[in-house]
Backbone as CSV, one residue per row, in Angstrom:
resi,resn,N_x,N_y,N_z,CA_x,CA_y,CA_z,C_x,C_y,C_z
1,MET,8.629,-4.002,9.894,6.871,-3.608,10.679,6.586,-4.336,9.179
2,SER,5.704,-5.538,9.326,4.868,-6.011,7.879,3.545,-6.345,8.353
3,ILE,2.545,-6.090,7.415,1.375,-6.284,7.617,0.744,-6.611,5.968
4,ASP,0.170,-7.696,6.213,-0.312,-8.467,5.361,-2.244,-8.251,5.152
5,PHE,-2.590,-8.080,4.242,-4.034,-8.143,3.950,-4.327,-9.226,2.765
6,ARG,-5.502,-10.443,3.243,-5.962,-10.732,2.626,-7.087,-11.199,2.092
7,VAL,-7.472,-10.483,0.497,-8.606,-10.503,0.094,-9.051,-11.546,-0.606
8,GLU,-10.440,-12.149,-0.099,-10.920,-13.143,-0.190,-12.495,-12.876,-0.903
9,GLY,-13.307,-13.746,-1.218,-14.788,-13.419,-2.065,-14.265,-12.958,-3.514
10,LEU,-13.204,-13.195,-4.445,-13.285,-12.618,-5.507,-13.321,-13.899,-6.279
11,ASP,-13.849,-14.459,-6.371,-13.479,-15.872,-7.349,-14.242,-15.134,-8.609
12,ASP,-14.936,-14.308,-8.907,-15.632,-14.195,-10.367,-14.629,-13.233,-11.190
13,LEU,-13.292,-12.140,-10.220,-12.757,-11.718,-10.190,-11.319,-12.355,-11.024
14,GLU,-10.888,-13.210,-9.767,-10.045,-14.195,-10.270,-10.146,-15.163,-11.288
15,ARG,-11.216,-15.591,-11.651,-11.660,-16.093,-13.080,-11.113,-15.499,-14.430
16,GLN,-11.471,-13.936,-14.241,-11.081,-13.242,-15.882,-9.961,-12.675,-15.488
17,PHE,-8.943,-12.928,-14.236,-8.092,-12.239,-14.250,-7.108,-13.780,-14.860
18,ASP,-7.233,-14.771,-14.773,-6.943,-15.260,-14.917,-6.365,-16.117,-16.561
19,ARG,-8.054,-15.146,-17.780,-8.172,-15.318,-18.733,-7.214,-13.942,-19.166
20,LEU,-6.612,-13.193,-18.647,-5.346,-12.207,-19.423,-4.289,-13.025,-19.449
21,ILE,-3.460,-11.932,-20.850,-2.160,-13.006,-20.443,-1.020,-12.012,-19.584
22,ASP,-0.004,-12.635,-19.574,0.523,-12.517,-18.243,1.130,-10.818,-18.622
23,THR,1.639,-10.304,-19.528,1.990,-9.452,-19.182,1.109,-7.887,-19.121
24,SER,-0.104,-8.003,-19.359,-1.485,-7.829,-19.178,-1.737,-8.157,-17.366
25,LYS,-1.483,-9.190,-16.922,-1.835,-9.287,-15.874,-0.952,-8.516,-14.524
26,LYS,0.263,-8.269,-14.926,1.354,-7.701,-14.319,0.952,-6.276,-14.045
27,LYS,0.538,-4.934,-14.866,0.342,-4.172,-15.165,-1.001,-3.568,-14.505
28,VAL,-2.159,-4.794,-14.599,-3.704,-5.164,-14.074,-2.863,-4.834,-12.580
29,MET,-2.543,-5.845,-12.251,-1.873,-6.359,-10.818,-1.413,-4.711,-9.997
30,GLN,-0.440,-3.827,-10.493,0.103,-3.274,-10.270,-0.473,-1.961,-9.945
31,LYS,-1.221,-1.523,-10.707,-2.442,-0.814,-11.079,-3.138,-0.659,-9.592
32,ALA,-3.768,-1.918,-9.277,-4.508,-2.192,-8.050,-3.926,-1.783,-7.093
33,LEU,-2.614,-2.605,-6.891,-1.787,-2.094,-5.527,-1.811,-0.783,-5.658
34,ASN,-1.264,-0.153,-6.657,-1.057,1.178,-6.302,-2.451,1.939,-5.444
35,ALA,-3.504,1.457,-6.117,-4.667,2.380,-5.897,-4.764,1.907,-4.424
36,GLY,-4.939,0.335,-3.890,-5.035,0.200,-2.653,-4.047,0.763,-1.622
37,ILE,-2.623,0.985,-2.125,-1.945,1.325,-0.988,-2.160,2.885,-0.531
38,ALA,-2.613,3.461,-1.681,-2.983,4.855,-1.879,-3.592,5.595,-0.305
39,PRO,-4.141,4.982,0.214,-5.393,5.383,1.230,-4.459,5.535,2.530
40,ILE,-3.880,4.459,2.548,-2.731,4.248,3.659,-1.528,4.830,3.972
41,LYS,-1.103,5.617,2.278,0.253,5.948,2.445,-0.307,7.582,2.419
42,LYS,-1.535,7.838,2.143,-2.009,9.164,2.592,-2.184,9.731,3.686
43,GLU,-3.037,8.394,4.797,-3.426,8.447,5.761,-2.413,8.591,7.159
44,ALA,-0.718,7.954,6.520,0.421,8.110,6.968,0.759,9.445,6.953
45,LYS,1.069,10.209,5.978,1.693,11.150,5.988,0.784,11.957,6.457
46,ALA,-0.473,12.297,6.860,-1.354,13.124,7.341,-1.127,12.994,8.893
47,ASN,-0.602,11.664,9.281,-0.332,11.543,10.664,0.986,11.610,10.688
48,ALA,1.928,12.102,9.937,3.497,11.921,10.288,3.515,13.218,11.019
49,PRO,4.441,13.320,11.951,4.524,14.597,12.757,5.573,15.789,11.773
50,VAL,4.908,17.343,11.812,5.584,17.812,11.443,6.505,18.884,12.193
51,ASP,7.774,18.751,11.653,8.949,19.891,11.747,9.505,20.692,10.558
52,LYS,9.755,20.013,10.093,10.189,20.965,7.813,9.380,20.332,7.161
53,GLY,8.695,19.163,7.548,8.055,18.510,6.419,8.879,17.253,5.596
54,VAL,10.361,17.087,6.554,11.088,15.944,5.989,10.374,14.948,5.372
55,LEU,9.926,14.128,6.660,9.227,12.796,6.982,8.094,12.699,6.604
56,LYS,7.044,13.814,5.810,5.939,13.663,5.501,6.194,13.507,3.947
57,LYS,7.503,14.118,3.328,7.761,14.102,2.179,8.526,12.805,1.656
58,SER,9.098,12.072,2.751,9.950,10.992,3.030,8.701,9.826,2.618
59,ILE,7.410,9.352,2.976,6.813,8.482,2.990,6.961,8.236,1.752
60,ARG,6.568,7.198,0.919,6.679,6.569,-0.324,5.606,4.876,-0.416
61,SER,5.314,4.591,-1.369,5.129,3.325,-1.814,6.503,2.423,-3.072
62,LYS,5.883,1.412,-2.927,6.648,1.154,-4.251,6.331,-0.283,-4.394
63,GLN,6.805,-1.288,-5.463,6.269,-2.172,-6.059,7.543,-3.269,-5.350
64,MET,6.815,-4.183,-4.235,8.075,-5.319,-3.856,8.293,-6.165,-4.903
65,LYS,9.978,-6.396,-4.666,10.330,-7.490,-5.882,10.910,-8.364,-4.658
66,TYR,10.959,-9.607,-5.632,11.234,-11.136,-4.695,10.190,-11.757,-4.028
67,THR,9.191,-11.510,-4.024,8.258,-12.060,-3.036,7.411,-13.073,-4.355
68,GLU,6.452,-13.927,-3.682,6.259,-14.904,-4.376,4.587,-14.199,-5.006
69,ASN,3.888,-13.650,-4.270,3.297,-13.051,-4.712,3.279,-11.754,-4.994
70,PRO,2.564,-10.961,-5.861,2.780,-9.525,-6.031,1.986,-8.533,-4.537
71,ALA,3.113,-7.679,-4.687,2.867,-6.795,-3.229,3.466,-5.189,-3.188
72,VAL,2.723,-4.756,-2.529,3.020,-3.086,-2.427,3.465,-2.745,-1.326
73,GLY,4.668,-2.208,-0.522,4.828,-1.662,0.510,4.983,0.040,0.641
74,ILE,5.136,0.414,1.794,5.566,1.657,2.342,6.711,1.475,2.970
75,TYR,7.091,2.639,3.044,9.178,2.695,3.577,8.691,4.155,3.565
76,VAL,9.591,4.622,4.415,10.507,5.856,4.575,11.809,5.944,3.957
77,SER,11.904,6.885,3.294,13.479,6.829,2.020,14.369,8.046,3.261
78,GLY,15.477,8.561,2.378,16.427,8.983,2.366,16.860,9.808,4.118
79,LYS,16.823,10.841,3.611,16.927,11.734,5.192,16.301,11.608,6.567
80,ALA,14.769,10.862,6.144,13.880,10.851,7.342,14.671,9.328,8.341
81,PHE,15.826,8.945,8.289,15.720,7.485,8.991,15.815,7.680,10.528
82,TYR,15.554,8.826,10.714,14.878,8.737,12.404,13.572,8.419,12.508
83,TRP,12.497,7.952,11.562,11.185,7.457,11.491,10.811,6.412,12.365
84,TYR,12.063,5.451,12.483,11.625,4.490,13.369,11.750,5.001,14.491
85,PHE,12.373,5.841,15.155,12.006,6.405,16.753,11.455,7.325,16.899
86,ILE,10.909,7.768,16.105,9.282,8.217,16.395,8.154,7.040,16.286
87,GLU,8.179,6.043,15.158,7.296,5.155,15.469,7.311,4.542,17.001
88,ASN,8.480,4.242,16.943,8.524,2.838,18.046,9.081,3.701,19.131
89,GLY,9.233,5.090,19.297,9.864,5.811,20.586,11.246,4.917,20.882
90,THR,12.326,5.080,22.111,13.520,4.823,22.433,13.563,4.988,23.923
91,SER,14.308,4.631,24.529,14.355,5.196,26.219,14.146,6.451,26.639
92,LYS,14.437,7.612,25.590,14.106,8.614,26.715,12.582,9.239,25.421
93,MET,12.077,8.657,24.881,11.473,9.303,24.361,10.045,8.576,23.929
94,ALA,8.904,8.815,24.549,8.003,8.072,24.086,7.486,7.936,22.283
95,ALA,6.820,7.101,21.875,6.580,6.660,20.642,5.516,7.135,20.095
96,ALA,6.109,7.453,18.781,4.508,8.979,18.139,4.196,8.209,17.017
97,PRO,3.279,6.800,17.379,3.316,6.041,15.903,2.240,6.701,14.257
98,PHE,2.749,6.902,13.242,2.112,6.993,12.186,1.284,6.617,11.192
99,LEU,2.829,5.387,11.184,2.684,4.107,9.927,1.828,3.189,10.626
100,ARG,1.923,2.613,11.848,0.355,1.380,11.980,-0.700,2.453,12.383
101,PRO,-0.590,3.488,12.954,-2.024,3.753,12.827,-2.757,3.787,11.502
102,ALA,-1.982,4.315,10.373,-2.691,4.593,9.192,-2.936,2.977,8.323
103,ALA,-2.123,2.397,8.475,-2.886,0.848,7.888,-4.049,-0.221,8.756
104,ASP,-3.829,0.385,10.052,-5.255,-0.072,10.811,-6.374,0.713,10.529
105,SER,-6.354,2.012,10.614,-7.312,2.947,10.542,-7.837,2.312,8.673
106,LYS,-6.896,2.794,7.651,-7.476,2.533,6.629,-7.253,1.300,5.475
107,HIS,-7.481,0.631,6.532,-6.918,-1.321,5.996,-8.140,-2.095,4.628
108,GLU,-9.707,-0.990,5.307,-10.735,-1.453,4.814,-11.053,-0.465,3.554
109,GLU,-10.681,0.411,3.690,-10.756,1.784,2.293,-9.910,0.454,1.401
110,ALA,-8.543,0.472,2.181,-7.600,-0.125,0.736,-8.040,-1.521,0.286
111,VAL,-8.479,-2.015,0.582,-9.174,-3.962,-0.029,-10.191,-2.699,-1.148
112,ASP,-10.966,-1.858,-0.047,-11.610,-1.562,-1.147,-11.768,-1.134,-2.662
113,LYS,-10.860,-0.545,-2.654,-9.981,0.385,-3.423,-9.189,-0.013,-4.053
114,PHE,-8.380,-1.198,-4.141,-7.625,-2.762,-4.385,-8.702,-3.108,-6.003
115,LYS,-10.131,-3.885,-4.866,-10.715,-4.403,-5.727,-11.718,-3.799,-6.473
116,GLU,-11.572,-2.622,-6.310,-12.191,-1.417,-7.533,-11.615,-1.397,-8.615
117,LYS,-10.369,-1.032,-8.391,-9.654,-0.621,-9.519,-9.068,-2.058,-10.274
118,TRP,-8.847,-3.592,-9.434,-8.903,-4.453,-9.891,-10.436,-4.586,-11.284
119,LYS,-10.928,-4.542,-10.905,-11.666,-5.158,-11.661,-11.692,-3.703,-12.569
120,ALA,-11.986,-2.651,-12.542,-11.771,-2.114,-13.779,-10.728,-1.813,-14.774
121,GLU,-9.890,-2.467,-14.322,-8.732,-2.506,-14.851,-8.946,-4.130,-15.535
122,ILE,-9.047,-4.794,-15.379,-9.907,-6.053,-15.444,-10.709,-6.327,-17.110
123,ASP,-11.531,-5.179,-16.905,-12.809,-4.780,-17.533,-12.050,-4.011,-18.849
124,LYS,-11.350,-3.125,-18.640,-10.642,-2.090,-19.714,-9.847,-3.191,-20.382
125,VAL,-9.478,-4.302,-20.310,-8.204,-5.170,-20.981,-9.088,-5.825,-21.405
126,LEU,-9.999,-6.515,-20.859,-10.913,-7.836,-21.775,-12.460,-7.132,-22.879
127,ILE,-12.606,-6.190,-22.145,-13.339,-5.049,-23.212,-13.413,-4.217,-24.070
128,GLY,-12.263,-3.874,-23.415,-11.077,-2.757,-24.282,-11.679,-1.144,-24.190
């Protein structure tokens, strides 16, 4: 499952971002992406069905490698291999989605958090 968000209307911030050196750009972008994904991850954990809490504890985020543009993703790690069956259902079990509804309900907040953090981090580097 992949969900993409496109943020537009940030021309002024993009010009400021372009003024940064490459090492600063990477750090600034990583911090902004992590801030942006946090509301979705928090909502996914809140929506996850709880038995022993394994699924909830296994919801994580990480920077995506090997992508053309910087990206961050949410994944379910380790012992909670069964997340896919809960999210999508099976022939014997109805779906109980928790990831997709989190992304759908928190995408605007995620974009806002990304923009706020991106601006703050750019200002921190440029202004000092």
